[in-house]
N, C-alpha and C positions, 0 to 999 in steps of 0.2 A: 502801805497796804497793797500797792499794785504788784509787788514782787514777792511778798511773804505769804500770802494766802492764809492769814491767821486773823483771829478776832479775839482780842484780849488774851493773847498767848495760847489760844487753842487752835489747832489745825482745822481748817475748813475742808480739807480733802479727805481725811480719814482719822479715825479716833485713836489710833496708836501713834506714839511719837516716833521721831526718826531713829534709825539704828535698831529696828525691831523687825521681827518676822512673826507671822501668824499662820497657823495651820488650823483648819476648821473642817470637821467631819460632822454632818448633820443628816439625820434620817427623819423624814416626815411621812406620816401615814394618815389615812382616813379610815379608822376601824369600823365606824357606823355612820349613817347619814347625820350630817351637821356636827360631827365630832372630829376635830383635828388634833393630832398628837405629834410630838417630836422628841427626839433624843439627840443630844449634842455633846461632842468632845471638842475642846478648843485648846491649843497650846500657843502661848505668846511668849516669845523670848525678847528681852529688851535690855539694852545697855544701861547700867545705873548712871543717873545724872547727878549723883550726890555721893558723899563719903570719900574715904581714902583711896578707893579703887574705881573712882568714877571714870566713865568712858567718854572722851571728848566726842562730840557729834551726836549725843544721845538726847538732846532737847532742841527745841526750835530756835532758841536764842543762839546756840553755837552754830546752827545751820545758816543763820542769817548774817554771820560774820563775813564782811566783804572779802577778807583774805582767803576764806575757804571756798568761795564760789568758783574760782579758777582752778582749784585743785592743787595750788602751790603750797598750801599750809601743811607741813609735814606732820603736825599734831593730829590731823584728821585722816591719816592713813589708817584704815581699820582692818582688823583681823578678827572678824566676828566670832564671839565666844572665847577668844584667846587674847584679848587686850584689856582686861579689867573685869569688874564685877558685872554679871548679867543676871537679871531676874527671869525665872522660869515660872509661868503661871499655867497650871493644869486646871481647866475648867470643865466640869461635867454638869449638864443641865437636862432636866426632863420637864415637859410642859404640855399643855393642851388648851383647846378652846372649844366652846360650845356656841353654836349660832342658832338663834331663834328665828332666823329668816324663813324657815319652812312653815312657821306659824304666823307669818306676816307681821312679825314683831321685830323691829330693827335694832336688835341688841345682841352683842356677843359678850360672853363671859370668858376670861382667860386666866390661866395660872401657870407659874413656872417655879421650880425649886432646883437648887443645885449647890455645888460647893466649889471653892477655889483653893487649891493647894499651891502655895507659892514658896519658892526658895531661891537662893542666889548661888551662882558658881563664880569662882575666881581662879586665876592661874597661879602656879607656884613660881615665884621669882619675878624679876622685872619684865615689863612689857617690851618686847622687841619685835622679832619677825613673826610672832604668833605661833611658834613651834612648841611652846610649852603646853603640857596637858592641863586641863582645868579640873577642879574638884568642887563638890558641894560644900558650902560654908554655912555656919549658923552662929552669927555674932550679934551683939546688940545693935550694931550698925546695919547689918544685913541679915535679918532674922527669917526663920521659917515661919510661915503662918498658914492657918486653915480658917477659911471664911465661908459662911453660908449665905446663899442668895434666895430670896423669896419674893415673888411678884404676884399680885392678885389684882385683877382689874375688870372694868366694865367698859365696853365700847358702844357708843350710841350712834346710830345712823338716822338722823332726822329726815323726814320726807319733805 
């Protein structure tokens, strides 16, 4: 535990696994008193840690390999997006909250809806120097998916 910074296989530092990149664009506004709204676009790219085009170093277990810590393991030389299958997740969300604090009532209502369009890319040919172009794939092993997100909640602030 003193060197892995994980708990039950989940990273304690950040929620995306190794060999990933995240871009986040979020717009927040307060259109009227006690109403907060936001619009968000998020892109996460992550090396697949499963299947025939799995990318070594894309999960915590491979990162904890003692041979990989000193950088001498040639398997873990990465060429991001060009060394196997990578998942691309495009996430769009819109949400808001209403605070009753102005009425001396310690409650917030919040909601968020959105969608996640996910697909995988892979390279043509064997992995080598990373010079091969990648293409979008749609197989049973690496499928395209469209998922919807909905969150509705109440937050209480007891005095």
